[in-house]
C-alpha positions in Angstrom: -55.3 37.6 45.2 -54.5 40.0 42.4 -54.5 37.3 39.8 -57.9 36.1 40.9 -59.3 39.6 40.4 -58.6 39.3 36.6 -60.8 37.4 34.2 -57.6 36.6 32.2 -54.4 36.8 34.3 -52.1 39.5 33.0 -49.7 40.4 35.7 -46.2 41.9 36.0 -44.5 40.7 39.2 -41.7 43.1 39.8 -40.8 42.5 43.5 -37.3 43.3 44.7 -34.5 40.8 44.4 -34.7 37.9 46.9 -38.4 38.1 47.9 -39.5 35.1 45.9 -40.9 36.0 42.5 -40.5 32.5 41.2 -42.7 31.1 44.0 -45.3 33.9 43.5 -45.7 33.1 39.8 -45.8 29.4 40.5 -48.5 29.9 43.2 -50.7 31.5 40.6 -50.0 28.8 38.1 -50.8 26.1 40.7 -54.1 27.8 41.6 -55.1 28.0 37.9 -54.2 24.4 37.4 -56.1 23.2 40.5 -59.2 25.2 39.5 -59.1 23.5 36.1 -58.9 26.9 34.4 -55.7 25.8 32.6 -54.3 22.4 31.8 -51.0 23.4 30.2 -48.2 25.8 31.1 -44.9 27.1 29.7 -42.2 29.0 31.5 -39.9 31.1 29.2 -36.6 31.9 30.7 -32.9 32.2 30.0 -31.3 28.8 29.5 -29.1 29.0 32.6 -32.3 29.4 34.8 -34.2 26.5 33.2 -33.1 23.8 35.6 -33.7 26.0 38.6 -37.3 26.6 37.4 -37.7 22.9 36.9 -36.5 22.2 40.4 -38.7 24.9 42.0 -41.8 23.6 40.3 -41.1 20.0 41.2 -40.0 20.5 44.8 -42.4 23.2 45.9 -45.4 22.6 43.7 -45.0 19.0 42.5 -45.3 20.0 38.9 -43.1 17.9 36.6 -42.0 20.0 33.7 -39.8 19.1 30.7 -36.9 21.3 29.7 -37.0 22.6 26.1 -33.5 23.7 25.3 -31.3 23.4 22.3 -29.6 20.4 24.1 -32.8 18.6 24.9 -35.1 19.1 21.9 -33.8 16.2 19.9 -34.5 13.8 22.7 -38.0 15.2 23.3 -38.9 15.0 19.6 -37.7 11.4 19.3 -40.9 9.8 20.4 -43.4 12.1 18.8 -46.0 10.9 16.3 -46.0 12.3 12.8 -47.2 15.9 12.9 -47.3 16.0 16.7 -45.6 18.9 18.4 -43.6 18.4 21.6 -45.8 21.2 23.1 -48.8 19.0 22.5 -47.1 16.0 24.1 -45.8 17.7 27.2 -48.3 19.9 29.1 -45.7 21.5 31.3 -42.5 22.9 29.7 -39.7 25.2 30.6 -38.4 26.8 27.4 -35.2 28.8 26.6 -36.5 32.1 25.4 -33.5 32.5 23.1 -34.0 29.1 21.6 -37.7 29.5 20.9 -37.5 33.1 19.7 -36.0 32.2 16.3 -38.4 32.1 13.4 -37.7 28.5 12.8 -39.0 27.4 16.3 -41.3 30.3 17.1 -44.2 29.3 14.9 -44.5 25.8 16.4 -44.6 27.2 19.9 -47.2 29.9 19.0 -49.4 27.4 17.2 -49.5 25.0 20.3 -48.9 27.6 23.0 -50.3 26.7 26.4 -53.1 28.6 28.1 -50.6 30.0 30.7 -47.2 31.5 29.9 -44.7 32.7 32.5 -41.9 34.9 31.2 -38.9 35.2 33.5 -36.4 38.0 33.3 -39.0 39.9 31.3 -37.0 43.1 31.1 -34.9 41.4 28.4 -38.0 41.4 26.2 -38.6 45.2 26.1 -38.3 47.6 23.1 -36.9 51.1 22.9 -34.9 52.9 20.4 -31.8 51.1 19.1 -32.3 47.7 20.7 -30.5 44.8 19.3 -32.0 42.0 17.1 -32.1 39.5 20.0 -34.2 41.7 22.2 -36.4 42.6 19.2 -37.0 38.9 18.5 -37.9 38.2 22.2 -40.4 41.1 22.2 -42.0 39.8 19.0 -42.3 36.3 20.5 -44.0 37.5 23.7 -46.2 39.9 21.8 -47.4 37.0 19.6 -48.1 35.0 22.8 -50.0 37.8 24.4 -52.1 38.5 21.2 -54.5 35.8 22.4 -56.8 37.8 24.7 -57.7 34.6 26.7 -54.1 33.5 27.4 -52.9 34.0 30.9 -49.5 35.8 30.9 -47.3 36.5 33.9 -44.2 38.6 33.5 -41.5 38.3 36.1 -38.5 40.7 36.7 -36.7 42.4 39.5 -35.8 45.3 37.2 -38.9 46.4 35.3 -37.8 50.0 34.8 -34.3 50.5 33.5 -34.7 54.3 33.5 -36.0 54.2 29.9 -39.7 55.1 29.9 -40.3 53.7 26.4 -38.8 50.4 27.4 -41.0 50.2 30.5 -44.1 51.0 28.4 -43.2 48.3 25.9 -43.0 45.8 28.8 -46.4 46.8 30.0 -47.8 46.6 26.5 -47.3 42.8 26.7 -50.0 42.8 29.4 -52.4 45.2 27.5 -51.7 47.1 24.3 -53.2 50.3 25.7 -50.3 50.5 28.2 -47.9 51.2 25.4 -49.3 54.7 25.3 -49.3 55.5 29.0 -49.1 59.3 29.6 -45.8 60.5 30.8 -47.5 62.6 33.5 -49.1 59.5 35.0 -48.6 60.9 38.5 -50.9 63.8 37.8 -54.2 64.0 39.7 -56.1 63.7 36.5 -54.5 60.3 35.7 -55.9 58.5 38.7 -58.1 56.2 36.6 -55.2 54.9 34.4 -53.1 54.5 37.5 -55.8 52.4 39.2 -56.2 50.3 36.1 -52.4 49.7 35.8 -52.2 48.9 39.5 -54.5 45.8 38.8 -51.7 44.4 36.7 -48.5 45.4 38.6 -47.0 44.0 41.8 -43.9 45.8 43.1 -43.0 45.1 46.7 -39.9 45.5 48.8 -38.7 43.5 51.8 -40.2 46.1 54.0 -43.6 45.5 52.5 -43.3 41.7 53.2 -42.2 42.3 56.8 -45.1 44.8 57.4 -47.5 42.2 56.0 -46.0 39.6 58.3 -46.8 41.8 61.3 -50.5 41.8 60.2 -50.5 38.0 59.9 -48.4 37.4 63.0 -45.8 35.4 61.1 -42.1 35.9 60.5 -40.3 35.9 57.2 -36.6 35.7 57.9 -34.3 37.9 55.8 -30.6 38.2 56.8 -29.0 41.3 58.2 -26.6 43.0 55.8 -23.1 44.3 56.4 -21.5 46.5 53.7 -17.9 47.6 53.5 -15.6 49.2 50.9 -11.9 48.1 50.8 -9.2 49.8 48.7 -5.9 48.9 47.3 -3.1 50.8 45.5 -1.3 49.6 42.4 2.2 48.2 42.9 5.0 50.2 41.3 5.4 47.6 38.5 1.6 47.5 37.8 1.4 51.3 37.8 4.2 51.5 35.3 2.3 49.1 33.0 -0.9 51.0 33.6 0.8 54.3 32.5 2.0 52.7 29.3 -1.4 51.3 28.5 -3.0 54.7 29.2 -0.5 56.3 26.8 -1.4 53.8 24.1 -5.1 54.3 24.8 -4.6 58.1 24.7 -3.0 57.9 21.3 -5.8 55.8 19.9 -8.5 58.2 21.2 -6.7 61.3 20.0 -6.1 59.9 16.5 -8.7 61.7 14.3 -7.6 60.0 11.1 -9.7 57.7 9.0 -13.5 57.2 8.9 -16.0 57.6 11.7 -16.1 53.8 11.8 -12.4 53.5 12.4 -12.5 56.2 15.1 -15.3 54.4 16.9 -13.3 51.1 16.7 -10.3 52.8 18.2 -12.4 54.3 21.0 -14.0 51.0 21.9 -10.6 49.3 21.8 -9.1 51.9 24.1 -12.0 51.4 26.5 -11.6 47.6 26.4 -7.9 47.9 27.2 -8.5 50.2 30.2 -11.2 48.1 31.6 -9.2 44.9 31.3 -6.2 46.7 32.9 -8.3 47.6 35.9 -9.5 44.0 36.2 -6.3 41.9 36.4 -3.0 41.3 34.7 -4.5 38.1 33.2 -7.4 40.1 31.6 -4.9 42.8 30.5 -2.7 40.2 28.8 -5.6 38.6 27.1 -7.1 41.8 25.7 -3.7 43.0 24.5 -3.2 39.8 22.5 -6.8 39.5 21.2 -8.2 41.0 18.1 -10.9 43.6 18.9 -14.4 42.3 18.3 -15.4 45.7 17.0 -12.7 45.6 14.3 -14.4 42.7 12.7 -17.8 44.4 12.3 -18.2 45.5 8.7 -15.9 47.8 6.7 -17.6 51.2 6.4 -19.7 53.7 8.2 -22.9 51.8 7.5 -21.8 49.3 10.1 -21.6 51.8 13.0 -24.7 50.3 14.6 -23.1 46.9 14.7 -19.9 48.3 16.1 -21.8 50.1 18.9 -23.8 47.0 19.8 -20.7 44.7 19.9 -18.9 47.3 22.0 -21.7 47.6 24.4 -22.1 43.8 24.7 -18.4 43.0 25.1 -17.2 46.0 27.2 -20.1 47.6 29.0 -22.2 45.5 31.4 -25.2 45.2 29.1 -26.1 42.4 26.7 -28.9 41.8 24.2 -28.2 38.1 24.2 -28.3 35.5 27.0 -25.0 34.0 25.8 -22.7 34.0 28.8 -19.6 33.6 26.5 -20.4 36.9 24.9 -21.2 38.5 28.2 -18.1 37.7 30.3 -15.4 37.0 27.6 -12.4 39.3 27.7 -12.7 41.9 24.9 -9.8 42.5 22.5 -8.0 45.7 21.9 -5.8 44.8 18.9 -7.2 46.6 15.8 -3.9 46.6 13.9 -2.4 44.3 11.4 -0.2 41.4 12.5 3.1 43.0 11.4 2.3 46.6 12.4 4.5 48.4 15.0 1.3 49.0 17.2 0.6 45.2 17.3 4.2 44.5 18.3 3.8 47.2 21.0 0.7 45.5 22.3 2.4 42.1 22.5 5.3 43.7 24.5 2.7 45.1 26.9 1.1 41.7 27.2 4.4 40.1 28.2 4.8 42.7 30.9 1.3 42.0 32.2 2.1 38.3 32.5 5.0 39.2 34.7 2.7 40.8 37.2 0.8 37.7 38.3 0.7 37.1 42.0 3.0 39.1 44.3 3.1 42.2 42.1 -0.7 42.4 41.9 -1.8 44.3 45.0 -5.4 44.0 44.1 -5.1 40.2 44.3 -3.1 40.4 47.5 -5.8 42.5 49.1 -8.4 40.0 48.0 -6.4 37.2 49.7 -6.5 39.0 53.0 -10.2 39.8 52.7 -11.0 36.2 51.8 -9.0 34.8 54.7 -10.7 37.1 57.1 -14.2 36.1 55.8 -13.4 32.4 56.1 -12.0 32.9 59.6 -15.3 34.5 60.6 -17.1 31.5 59.2 -18.3 32.9 55.9 -18.4 31.2 52.5 -17.8 34.0 50.0 -18.6 34.5 46.3 -16.1 36.6 44.4 -17.5 38.3 41.3 -15.2 39.2 38.4 -16.0 40.8 35.1 -14.0 38.6 32.8 -13.4 34.9 32.4 -9.6 35.4 32.3 -9.8 37.3 35.6 -11.9 34.7 37.3 -9.7 31.8 36.3 -6.6 33.8 37.3 -8.1 34.7 40.7 -9.2 31.2 41.4 -5.8 29.7 40.6 -4.0 32.2 42.8 -6.5 31.7 45.7 -5.9 27.9 45.6 -2.2 28.6 46.2 -2.8 31.1 49.0 -5.7 29.4 50.9 -4.7 26.2 52.5 -7.5 23.8 53.5 -10.0 25.8 51.5 -11.7 24.5 48.3 -11.8 27.1 45.5 -13.8 26.7 42.3 -14.2 28.9 39.3 -17.5 29.2 37.3 -17.7 31.2 34.1 -19.6 31.4 30.9 -17.4 28.7 29.4 -19.4 26.1 31.3 -22.9 25.1 30.2 -25.6 25.8 32.9 -25.7 22.2 34.0 -22.0 22.0 34.6 -22.1 25.2 36.5 -24.7 23.8 38.8 -22.7 20.6 39.2 -19.5 22.4 40.0 -21.2 24.6 42.6 -22.8 21.5 44.2 -19.4 19.7 44.4 -17.9 22.9 45.9 -20.7 23.0 48.5 -19.6 19.6 49.9 -16.6 21.3 51.5 -16.9 23.1 54.8 -14.5 25.9 53.8 -15.3 27.0 50.3 -14.8 30.0 47.9 -16.6 30.5 44.6 -15.0 32.7 42.0 -17.3 33.5 39.1 -18.3 36.0 36.5 -21.7 37.7 36.1 -23.0 34.5 34.4 -24.2 33.7 38.0 -25.4 37.2 38.8 -29.0 36.8 37.6 -31.7 34.3 38.7 -29.4 31.7 40.3 -30.1 31.0 43.9 -26.9 30.5 45.9 -28.1 31.4 49.5 -28.0 27.7 50.5 -24.2 27.5 50.0 -22.8 31.1 50.4 -23.3 34.1 52.6 -21.0 36.8 51.5 -20.1 38.6 48.3 -16.9 40.4 47.2 -17.1 42.7 44.2 -13.6 42.1 42.8 -14.4 44.1 39.7 -16.8 47.0 39.8 -19.7 46.7 37.5 -20.4 49.6 35.3 -24.1 49.0 35.9 -25.3 49.6 39.5 -28.2 47.2 39.1 -25.6 44.4 38.5 -24.3 44.9 42.0 -27.8 44.4 43.4 -28.2 41.3 41.3 -24.9 39.9 42.5 -25.7 40.6 46.1 -29.2 39.2 45.7 -27.7 35.7 45.1 -27.1 35.4 48.8 -29.0 38.2 50.4 -32.5 36.7 50.0 -35.2 34.7 51.6 -34.0 31.2 52.5 -30.5 32.4 53.6 -29.7 30.2 56.6 -27.1 32.7 58.0 -28.3 35.5 60.1 -25.8 37.9 58.5 -24.4 38.4 55.0 -21.4 40.5 54.2 -20.8 42.5 51.0 -17.3 43.9 50.3 -16.7 46.3 47.4 -13.0 46.4 46.3 -11.6 49.4 44.4 -8.4 51.0 43.5 -7.6 54.4 45.0 -5.2 55.3 42.3 -7.2 53.6 39.5 -9.3 56.4 38.1 -11.6 54.0 36.2 -12.7 52.6 39.6 -12.9 56.1 41.0 -15.3 57.4 38.3 -17.6 54.4 38.4 -17.6 54.2 42.2 -18.1 57.9 42.8 -20.4 58.8 40.0 -22.6 55.6 39.9 -22.3 53.0 42.6 -22.2 55.1 45.8 -25.0 57.3 44.6 -27.1 54.2 43.6 -26.5 52.6 47.0 -27.4 55.9 48.9 -30.7 56.3 47.0 -31.6 52.6 47.6 -30.8 52.9 51.3 -32.9 56.0 51.6 -35.9 54.8 49.5 -35.8 51.1 50.0 -35.8 50.6 46.2 -33.2 51.0 43.5 -33.8 54.0 41.1 -32.4 53.4 37.7 -29.7 55.7 36.4 -31.4 58.5 34.5 -31.0 57.6 30.8 -29.6 54.2 31.8 -26.1 53.4 33.2 -24.9 52.4 29.7 -25.5 55.9 28.4 -23.9 57.5 31.4 -20.8 55.4 31.2 -20.5 56.2 27.5 -21.0 59.9 28.2 -18.4 59.9 30.9 -15.8 58.1 28.9 -16.7 59.6 25.5 -15.0 62.7 26.8 -12.0 60.8 27.8 -9.0 63.2 27.2 -6.2 61.2 28.8 -4.4 64.4 29.3 -1.3 65.3 31.2 2.2 64.0 31.3 3.4 60.4 31.1 2.8 59.7 34.8 -0.1 62.1 35.6 -2.5 59.3 36.7 -4.3 61.7 39.0 -6.0 63.3 36.0 -5.6 60.9 33.2 -9.3 59.8 33.2 -10.6 63.2 34.1 -11.9 65.5 31.5 -13.0 69.1 31.9 -16.7 68.3 31.9 -16.6 65.4 34.3 -17.5 67.3 37.5 -20.2 69.2 35.6 -21.6 65.9 34.1 -21.5 64.2 37.5 -23.4 67.1 39.1 -25.9 67.1 36.3 -26.4 63.3 36.6 -26.8 63.4 40.4 -29.3 66.2 40.1 -31.4 64.2 37.7 -31.1 61.1 39.9 -32.3 63.1 42.9 -35.2 64.3 40.9 -36.0 60.7 40.0 -35.8 59.7 43.6 -38.1 62.4 44.8 -40.6 61.6 42.1 -40.5 58.0 43.0 -40.8 58.8 46.7 -43.9 60.9 46.0 -45.5 58.3 43.8 -44.4 55.1 45.5 -47.9 54.4 46.5 -49.4 54.9 43.1 -49.5 51.1 42.5 -50.3 50.1 46.1 -52.9 47.4 46.3 -55.3 49.2 48.5 -58.1 47.1 47.2 -56.7 44.0 48.9 -56.8 44.1 52.7 -54.7 41.4 54.5 -57.0 41.4 57.5 -60.0 40.5 55.3 -58.5 37.2 54.2 -56.6 36.4 57.5 -59.5 34.2 58.8 -59.6 32.1 55.6 -55.8 31.9 55.5 -55.6 30.7 59.2 -58.4 28.2 58.6 -56.6 26.7 55.7 -53.3 26.4 57.6 -55.2 24.8 60.5 -57.0 22.4 58.2 -54.0 21.1 56.3 -51.5 21.2 59.2 -48.3 23.2 59.5 -44.8 22.1 60.4 -45.4 20.7 64.0 -48.4 18.7 62.9 -46.6 17.2 59.9 -43.6 16.4 62.0 -45.7 14.6 64.7 -47.5 12.6 62.0 -44.3 11.6 60.2 -42.5 10.5 63.3 -45.5 8.5 64.6 -46.1 6.7 61.3 -42.4 5.9 60.7 -42.1 4.6 64.3 -45.2 2.5 64.1 -44.1 1.1 60.7 -40.7 0.1 62.1 -38.7 2.6 60.1 -35.9 3.8 62.4 -35.7 7.5 61.6 -32.8 9.4 63.3 -32.3 13.0 64.2 -29.4 14.9 62.7 -27.9 18.3 63.4 -30.1 21.3 62.4 -33.5 19.7 63.1 -33.0 17.3 60.2 -34.6 13.8 60.1 -32.8 11.0 58.3 -35.3 8.5 56.9 -33.5 5.2 56.2 -35.5 3.6 53.3 -33.8 0.3 52.3 -34.5 -3.4 51.4 -36.0 -4.0 54.9 -38.7 -1.4 54.5 -42.2 -2.6 53.9 -42.8 -2.7 50.1 -46.2 -0.9 50.2 -44.8 1.8 52.5 -41.8 2.2 50.3 -44.1 2.6 47.3 -46.2 5.1 49.1 -43.1 7.2 50.0 -41.8 6.9 46.5 -38.2 6.3 47.6 -35.8 3.4 47.3 -32.9 5.0 49.2 -32.4 7.0 52.5 -33.1 10.8 52.4 -33.0 13.8 54.7 -36.0 15.9 55.6 -36.8 19.0 57.7 -40.2 20.4 58.7 -39.5 24.1 58.5 -37.6 26.5 56.3 -34.9 27.2 55.4 -33.3 23.9 54.4 -29.8 23.1 53.2 -28.9 21.6 49.9 -29.7 17.9 49.9 -32.4 18.3 52.6 -36.1 18.2 51.6 -38.7 20.5 53.1 -41.4 18.1 54.2 -44.5 20.4 53.9 -48.0 19.1 54.2 -48.3 18.9 50.4 -44.9 17.2 49.9 -45.3 13.9 47.9 -43.7 11.9 50.7 -46.1 13.3 53.3 -49.1 12.9 51.0 -48.0 9.4 50.1 -47.7 8.4 53.8 -51.1 9.9 54.6 -52.8 8.0 51.7 -51.0 4.8 52.8 -52.2 5.1 56.4 -55.8 5.8 55.2 -55.8 3.0 52.6 -54.5 0.3 54.9 -57.0 1.3 57.5 -59.9 1.1 55.1 -58.7 -2.1 53.4 -60.1 -5.3 54.9 -57.6 -7.5 53.2 -54.0 -7.0 54.1 -51.0 -8.3 52.2 -48.7 -10.8 53.9 -46.0 -8.3 54.7 -48.4 -5.4 55.5 -50.2 -4.4 58.6 -52.4 -1.4 59.3 -51.1 1.0 61.8 -54.4 3.0 62.0 -57.9 1.7 62.9 -61.3 2.9 61.9 -62.7 2.3 65.3 -61.3 2.3 68.8 -61.9 2.8 72.5 -59.3 4.4 74.8 -59.1 5.4 78.4 -57.6 8.9 78.8 -57.1 11.7 81.3 -58.2 14.2 78.6 -62.0 13.6 79.3 -64.1 13.6 82.4 -67.0 11.8 80.7 -67.5 9.4 77.8 -66.8 11.3 74.6 -67.2 10.1 71.0 -65.2 11.3 68.0 -66.4 10.9 64.4 -63.9 11.2 61.6 -66.0 12.4 58.6 -65.4 13.3 55.0 -67.6 16.1 53.6 -67.9 16.6 49.8 -69.2 19.7 48.0 -70.1 20.7 44.5 -68.6 24.2 43.9 -70.3 26.1 41.1 -68.4 29.2 39.8 -70.3 31.2 37.2 -67.9 33.6 35.6 -68.5 37.1 34.2 -68.5 35.6 30.7 -71.3 33.2 31.7 -69.2 30.1 31.7 -69.8 27.7 34.5 -66.9 25.9 36.2 -68.2 23.0 38.4 -65.6 21.7 40.8 -65.7 18.9 43.4 -64.1 19.7 46.8 -63.7 17.6 49.9 -62.5 18.0 53.5 -62.0 15.7 56.4 -63.7 17.0 59.6 -63.5 15.6 63.2 -66.7 16.0 65.1 -67.2 15.1 68.8 -70.0 14.8 71.3 -70.6 13.8 74.9 -73.6 11.8 76.1 -75.4 9.2 74.0 -76.1 9.0 70.3 -79.8 9.5 71.1 -79.1 12.8 72.9 -75.6 14.1 72.0 -74.1 17.3 73.2 -71.8 18.4 70.3 -68.5 20.1 71.2 -67.1 23.2 69.5 -64.2 23.1 67.2 -61.6 24.3 69.8 -62.6 21.5 72.2 -62.4 18.9 69.4 -58.9 20.1 68.5 -57.8 19.5 72.1 -59.2 16.0 72.1 -56.9 15.2 69.1 -53.9 15.6 71.4 -55.3 13.0 73.9 -53.0 10.1 74.9 -54.2 6.7 76.4 -53.6 6.3 80.1 -54.8 2.7 80.6 -55.9 -0.6 78.9 -59.4 -2.0 78.5 -60.5 -5.6 78.2 -61.4 -6.5 74.6 -65.0 -7.5 75.6 -65.6 -3.9 76.9 -64.1 -2.4 73.7 -66.5 -4.4 71.5 -69.5 -3.6 73.7 -68.9 0.1 73.5 -68.4 0.1 69.7 -71.5 -2.1 69.1 -73.6 0.3 71.1 -72.3 3.3 69.1 -72.7 1.7 65.7 -76.3 0.6 66.4 -77.2 4.3 66.3 -75.5 5.2 63.0 -78.7 6.4 61.4 -79.3 8.9 64.2 -75.7 10.1 63.9 -76.0 10.6 60.2 -79.0 12.9 60.5 -77.0 15.1 62.8 -73.9 15.0 60.7 -75.9 15.9 57.5 -76.9 19.1 59.3 -73.2 19.8 59.9 -72.6 19.3 56.2 -75.1 21.9 55.3 -73.6 24.3 57.8 -70.1 23.7 56.4 -71.3 24.3 52.9 -72.7 27.7 53.9 -69.5 28.5 55.8 -67.5 27.6 52.6 -69.8 29.9 50.6 -69.3 32.8 53.0 -65.5 32.3 53.0 -65.4 32.3 49.2 -67.6 35.3 49.0 -65.4 37.2 51.5 -62.3 36.5 49.5 -64.0 37.2 46.2 -65.3 40.5 47.5 -61.9 41.5 48.9 -60.3 40.6 45.5 -63.2 42.3 43.6 -63.7 39.1 41.7 -66.7 39.0 39.4 -69.2 36.2 38.8 -71.3 34.0 41.2 -70.3 31.2 43.5 -72.4 28.5 45.2 -71.5 25.4 47.3 -73.8 22.4 47.7 -73.0 19.4 50.0 -73.0 15.9 48.6 -74.8 13.2 50.6 -74.3 10.8 52.2 -71.4 12.0 54.3 -68.6 9.4 54.6 -67.9 8.0 58.1 -64.1 7.2 58.1 -63.8 6.4 61.7 -65.6 6.3 65.1 -63.6 6.5 68.4 -64.7 6.6 72.0 -62.7 8.2 74.8 -63.5 7.1 78.3 -62.4 8.8 81.5 -59.9 7.3 83.8 -61.6 5.6 86.7 -60.0 5.6 90.2 
């Protein structure tokens, strides 16, 4: 509705995680395609989400799109004519944003850019001070796309506002340049006009909004119930000893004031990498102790400080300018010393000690084993999120040894997106399963079909990342009624303590109170850096209680939480500033219900499918979970097989949610549409193939208890010319059609027409007796002799339906405040598809 209000669609869809932003954007795309307003479309997204977009467009909207990735481009370009762009050849494409953003590929895309562009994870395309080159390139790409004022642009993100006002404005500027200069006092009474204008381009809903809307429409959207828990562990004696030695080493690096500013920053990032890996796992600790620090390789003087900060932020903090999973979840190094230096030798000794702590001496792992066993016993399939690749592989290996009869798989950034998907699909074939992964699966990937619980094995230093992890399973389409979320932390690990106390608990409390996440003031990255920049690592050799505390910590925590509370109160007061008051659900309910009634919902589709398959001799069978198995094989009628578009058996279900491998057979599914066309075509075709027989008839006479007097049903097809004159003056002529069942009692000379409700009841009538063929033919001849009289009456119905269609469009257009004019004109003659007579049962 919001999209239709705009002459050119410029929309930011920023609904909460798990509501269905992909479907919402695709609904708009499908509408624009069906109206003929666009003929080509591109989706720009991270490469790991490309196949999911392809699957969603194909399965839910029947749009076949090509993947344009670094791994597919060569194949797509192979058949092009000289000078032809693959964007000319393929009207629907899903493109890796990071592939196409490079100068080499960008110009070709811009030159042949489709009329509609959807940008997923749009928050990665924002600008603000100090952003990296990758984000700058993405912003420039989308800016070039949006420079065409007639191009439709839909931005999609669950995190539109990271707490950085300038970044938020740069995102909005991709919709309209004037939004780059939004006033910072936008909540003021004097800013109502700009708020109203911005509200036309911004959708930001919570689950509660969807549920409230459901109540207005008398439907139900099923979201799972949520169970949250925190579980703690204490370091073993051996691990604590190693932790103390690592802390001493980190303390020495941070306290060392020698050298240039560059060398001091390298030491600080290396110390932070070491502490973070230590808190993760002995495997990550060993890896970081042996590995050369990434920051140590960035330049050689103070002019390279920006590069050092960016590398440190990408490899150690939970922020990344790039979509490269290897950069995101790889274990950072802490070795900044020469190969033969005493410090390097000391790190190697610590690495050997860490390797001795695998398994029994790792209390964090042992706690995880107990938690996982408990979840599996209760029937859950958990996902365990780790920060580093080494931790994920270590945890997966240890769980395989500890969990008998349970399949465990590890998915990290070392796998390409396609292999990740394949590994998850293979894992899902096991009844008892555990997925161990890094945050390469925390964004965009839908895992609710296979899993229903999450364990945060490593705390993220970005609270939003926890929301994204949990959103993989806690979302629409989750078949389990409950999902469980467990946050694991170390009680004597002060790294976890600072992050949990200062960031995560406060973030969760605000979201629980407000229903929406409020970004950390200044951004979680800046807060983490501020907290640990003051890292003093003071005290004696074993003073772990205060090692990560510094004098200003409590003061900084209080200051941060006060700012966060201010942000929460501000958001609570202004939450309705972008509410879509101009669109009233009740105003379009009538049209929405009419459409559902006309095209048929789940029960109608199910009845149709079962009847057609039965009458066609296809022995469909019921499976557990209201699933229908349709056994297409060599014995299936060839024309029917062609209509269905399948050569092998498949599983279907007529309502949501559906499990992996089961197709949702909606009214517009290609199988349902194919069967409907086949039934109609074979009924209309006078000449049947040798192996083909029509299961439907254009005429018929039946005896039934559903009528008390002779009743005639006419199956008619009405056609209309729809003329839409837009604000610009452009006229868009469309042809629409609908199949309508009319019914009357009495004779064709003097019919009494029945209302729509009575006609619908007649469609449920069942025969209750047989008639001699001579009587059937007599009844039909009498009816068909009066076709001319019937057509005159039916033409009047066509006029009435055209006026009803006009009124419905005008109501919707008025509700959406759409501009322009609309008219509907019937096309004559009306098609008579079928005539059927129902006779009462005689005693």
